[in-house]
Every structure is written in structure tokens, then in C-alpha cells.
DRENDOKE-555884 format. One record per residue (C-alpha): residue in three letters; x, y, z; residue number from 1. Coordinates in Angstrom, 1 decimal. Layout:
// DRENDOKE-555884
+-----+--------+--------+--------+-----+
! res !     c1 !     c2 !     c3 !   n !
+-----+--------+--------+--------+-----+
! ala !      X !      Y !      Z ! NUM !
...
+-----+--------+--------+--------+-----+
END
This chain:
// DRENDOKE-555884
+-----+--------+--------+--------+-----+
! res !     c1 !     c2 !     c3 !   n !
+-----+--------+--------+--------+-----+
! met !   -5.4 !   -4.2 !   30.7 !   1 !
! pro !   -4.0 !   -5.6 !   27.4 !   2 !
! thr !   -2.8 !   -3.2 !   24.8 !   3 !
! thr !   -3.5 !   -3.7 !   21.1 !   4 !
! ser !   -1.2 !   -2.7 !   18.3 !   5 !
! pro !   -2.3 !    0.0 !   16.0 !   6 !
! pro !   -3.2 !   -1.1 !   12.5 !   7 !
! thr !   -0.1 !   -1.3 !   10.2 !   8 !
! val !    0.2 !    0.3 !    6.8 !   9 !
! ile !    2.9 !   -1.2 !    4.6 !  10 !
! val !    4.1 !    1.6 !    2.2 !  11 !
! val !    6.0 !    0.8 !   -1.0 !  12 !
! asp !    7.4 !    3.7 !   -3.0 !  13 !
! asp !   10.8 !    4.2 !   -4.6 !  14 !
! asp !   10.9 !    7.9 !   -3.7 !  15 !
! ala !   12.5 !    8.3 !   -0.3 !  16 !
! gly !   10.7 !   11.7 !    0.2 !  17 !
! val !    7.3 !   10.2 !   -0.5 !  18 !
! arg !    8.0 !    7.3 !    1.9 !  19 !
! lys !    9.1 !    9.7 !    4.6 !  20 !
! ala !    6.0 !   12.0 !    4.1 !  21 !
! leu !    3.6 !    9.0 !    4.1 !  22 !
! arg !    5.2 !    7.5 !    7.2 !  23 !
! tyr !    4.9 !   10.9 !    9.0 !  24 !
! met !    1.2 !   11.4 !    7.9 !  25 !
! leu !    0.2 !    7.8 !    8.8 !  26 !
! glu !    2.0 !    7.8 !   12.2 !  27 !
! ile !    0.2 !   11.1 !   13.1 !  28 !
! glu !   -3.0 !    9.3 !   12.3 !  29 !
! gly !   -2.1 !    6.5 !   14.7 !  30 !
! phe !   -1.0 !    3.8 !   12.3 !  31 !
! gly !    2.1 !    1.7 !   12.6 !  32 !
! val !    4.2 !    2.0 !    9.4 !  33 !
! val !    6.5 !   -0.3 !    7.5 !  34 !
! thr !    8.2 !    1.0 !    4.4 !  35 !
! cys !    9.8 !   -0.6 !    1.3 !  36 !
! ala !   11.6 !    1.0 !   -1.6 !  37 !
! thr !   10.9 !   -1.8 !   -4.2 !  38 !
! gly !    8.4 !   -4.4 !   -5.1 !  39 !
! glu !   11.0 !   -7.0 !   -4.4 !  40 !
! ala !   11.5 !   -5.7 !   -0.9 !  41 !
! leu !    7.7 !   -5.9 !   -0.4 !  42 !
! leu !    7.7 !   -9.6 !   -1.4 !  43 !
! gly !   10.3 !  -10.2 !    1.4 !  44 !
! val !    8.2 !   -8.6 !    4.2 !  45 !
! ser !    6.6 !  -11.0 !    6.7 !  46 !
! met !    2.9 !  -10.1 !    6.3 !  47 !
! pro !    0.6 !   -9.8 !    9.3 !  48 !
! pro !   -2.5 !  -12.0 !    8.9 !  49 !
! ser !   -4.8 !   -9.0 !    9.5 !  50 !
! gly !   -5.0 !   -5.5 !   10.8 !  51 !
! ala !   -2.9 !   -4.1 !    8.0 !  52 !
! cys !   -3.2 !   -2.4 !    4.7 !  53 !
! leu !   -0.8 !   -2.2 !    1.7 !  54 !
! val !   -0.1 !    1.1 !   -0.1 !  55 !
! val !    1.9 !    0.4 !   -3.2 !  56 !
! asp !    3.1 !    2.8 !   -5.8 !  57 !
! gln !    2.6 !    1.4 !   -9.3 !  58 !
! leu !    5.8 !    2.7 !  -11.0 !  59 !
! leu !    8.7 !    1.0 !   -9.2 !  60 !
! pro !   12.1 !    0.0 !  -10.4 !  61 !
! gly !   12.2 !   -3.8 !  -11.1 !  62 !
! ile !    8.9 !   -5.4 !  -10.4 !  63 !
! ser !    5.9 !   -3.0 !  -10.7 !  64 !
! gly !    3.6 !   -2.3 !   -7.8 !  65 !
! ile !    0.7 !   -4.2 !   -9.4 !  66 !
! asp !    2.9 !   -7.2 !  -10.2 !  67 !
! ala !    4.1 !   -7.3 !   -6.6 !  68 !
! leu !    0.5 !   -7.2 !   -5.4 !  69 !
! glu !   -0.6 !   -9.9 !   -7.8 !  70 !
! thr !    2.3 !  -12.1 !   -6.5 !  71 !
! leu !    1.1 !  -11.5 !   -2.9 !  72 !
! arg !   -2.4 !  -12.5 !   -3.9 !  73 !
! gln !   -1.0 !  -15.7 !   -5.5 !  74 !
! arg !    0.6 !  -16.3 !   -2.1 !  75 !
! arg !   -2.8 !  -15.9 !   -0.5 !  76 !
! val !   -2.0 !  -12.6 !    1.2 !  77 !
! asp !   -5.5 !  -11.0 !    1.3 !  78 !
! leu !   -4.6 !   -7.8 !    3.1 !  79 !
! pro !   -6.5 !   -4.8 !    1.8 !  80 !
! ala !   -4.5 !   -2.8 !   -0.7 !  81 !
! val !   -4.3 !    0.6 !   -2.4 !  82 !
! val !   -2.3 !    1.1 !   -5.6 !  83 !
! ile !   -1.2 !    4.7 !   -6.1 !  84 !
! thr !   -0.2 !    6.1 !   -9.5 !  85 !
! ser !    0.2 !    9.3 !  -11.4 !  86 !
! ala !   -0.7 !    7.6 !  -14.7 !  87 !
! pro !   -3.9 !    5.5 !  -14.4 !  88 !
! asp !   -5.2 !    3.8 !  -17.5 !  89 !
! ala !   -7.9 !    1.2 !  -18.3 !  90 !
! arg !   -5.5 !   -1.8 !  -18.2 !  91 !
! leu !   -4.1 !   -0.8 !  -14.7 !  92 !
! arg !   -7.7 !   -0.2 !  -13.5 !  93 !
! gly !   -8.7 !   -3.7 !  -14.6 !  94 !
! arg !   -5.6 !   -5.3 !  -13.0 !  95 !
! thr !   -6.2 !   -3.4 !   -9.8 !  96 !
! leu !   -9.8 !   -4.6 !   -9.6 !  97 !
! met !   -8.7 !   -8.2 !  -10.3 !  98 !
! ala !   -6.1 !   -7.9 !   -7.4 !  99 !
! asn !   -8.9 !   -6.7 !   -5.1 ! 100 !
! ala !   -7.3 !   -3.3 !   -4.6 ! 101 !
! arg !   -8.3 !    0.3 !   -4.8 ! 102 !
! leu !   -6.6 !    2.7 !   -7.2 ! 103 !
! ile !   -5.8 !    6.3 !   -6.2 ! 104 !
! glu !   -4.3 !    8.8 !   -8.5 ! 105 !
! lys !   -1.4 !   11.0 !   -7.4 ! 106 !
! pro !   -1.1 !   13.6 !   -6.1 ! 107 !
! leu !   -2.5 !   12.4 !   -2.9 ! 108 !
! leu !   -4.8 !   15.3 !   -2.0 ! 109 !
! asn !   -6.4 !   16.1 !    1.3 ! 110 !
! asp !   -7.3 !   13.0 !    3.5 ! 111 !
! leu !   -8.3 !   10.7 !    0.6 ! 112 !
! leu !   -5.7 !    8.1 !    1.3 ! 113 !
! ile !   -6.3 !    8.1 !    5.1 ! 114 !
! gly !  -10.0 !    7.7 !    4.5 ! 115 !
! val !   -9.6 !    4.8 !    2.1 ! 116 !
! ile !   -7.1 !    3.1 !    4.4 ! 117 !
! arg !   -9.5 !    3.4 !    7.4 ! 118 !
! glu !  -12.4 !    2.1 !    5.2 ! 119 !
! leu !  -10.4 !   -0.9 !    4.1 ! 120 !
! ile !   -9.0 !   -1.8 !    7.5 ! 121 !
+-----+--------+--------+--------+-----+
END
């Protein structure tokens, strides 16, 4: 019987503790996890064609999360995406919508992120 890989979540956050916590939470929920510390690192990841979701922190050193996501969209990477931020504003909300992504405000309470990821995948 063939086995299928679990859906993958690509997590981008410059805070090592946040990356570790999200990896742990997502793996418990049955996801495969790839992590990156910067937007530049995300742009170097070989993207799966489907069965994955991006979770990108907005405030990153170097290229911002939304800038990295917009670059991926220009490269025709159409994976579902979630932008996480502690400081949402109208401009970021607009850019997130234009990048076909969901915006979630930190702190990430309860199972909101897991629910959104499952909905998007």
C-alpha cells in the first residue's frame, strides 16, 4: 500500500524559539515542517508544487515576510500562505490580500493557526 507524505508547512520566523514551538505544534498535528529564519532563506527553498502551506512572519531581518511572499507569487508559487504579525495595519492587510494570503495577528492563540492551515491545504 503506497504511503503519502503529510502536508508540509514552511515556517519563516527569525525567532528561534517561535520556530521551535511552531515546529513542535505542527508536527504533533501531523504536518511535515520546514523552517527558515529569513525571507531570503525562504526564497532559496525548493517549493513543493502542492500539499504545502507557508507561514511567514511579517517582521523579518532583511526582506520582510510580505515582500518574500510577493516575490514567490511573481515566481508563480501559488501555495496557500499565512502572514503572521504583531502589528497589523491597513497597508499590510491590503498587501496580504493582494498576495492571496491570510493575515493572523500574534499572539497565536488556541488552535487558530492550525485551523487556518487545515482550511487552506
